[in-house]
C-alpha positions in Angstrom: 94.7 129.0 89.8 95.0 129.1 93.6 97.8 131.6 93.4 95.8 133.9 91.1 92.8 133.8 93.4 95.1 133.8 96.5 93.2 130.8 97.8 94.6 127.6 99.2 92.5 124.9 97.7 94.6 122.1 99.3 94.0 123.5 102.8 90.3 123.6 102.1 90.2 120.1 100.7 92.2 118.7 103.7 89.7 120.3 106.0 86.8 118.7 104.1 88.4 115.3 103.7 90.7 114.5 106.6 92.9 111.5 106.4 91.5 108.5 108.3 93.6 106.2 110.4 93.2 102.5 109.3 91.1 100.4 111.6 92.5 97.4 113.5 90.8 95.1 111.0 92.3 97.0 108.0 95.8 96.8 109.6 95.4 93.0 110.1 94.2 92.5 106.5 97.2 94.5 105.2 99.5 92.3 107.2 97.8 89.2 105.8 98.2 90.5 102.3 101.9 91.1 102.9 102.3 87.6 104.3 100.5 86.1 101.4 102.7 88.0 98.9 105.8 86.6 100.6 104.3 83.1 100.6 103.5 83.4 96.9 107.0 84.6 96.1 108.4 81.6 98.0 106.3 79.2 96.1 107.1 80.9 92.8 110.8 80.5 93.6 110.4 76.9 94.5 108.6 76.2 91.3 111.2 77.9 89.1 114.0 76.2 91.0 115.5 79.4 92.4 115.8 78.0 95.9 118.3 75.5 97.0 
């Protein structure tokens, strides 16, 4: 539809809704989530006998 109207809807939307950089707290929480996922995988492997 944008081609027919010769209008770049994506450019307009990106102007209206710019991407936001994550805050320091969000970055810390993302790291905690990643660490907990690794820990869960470790425990899962221990329980299923896949480690040593």
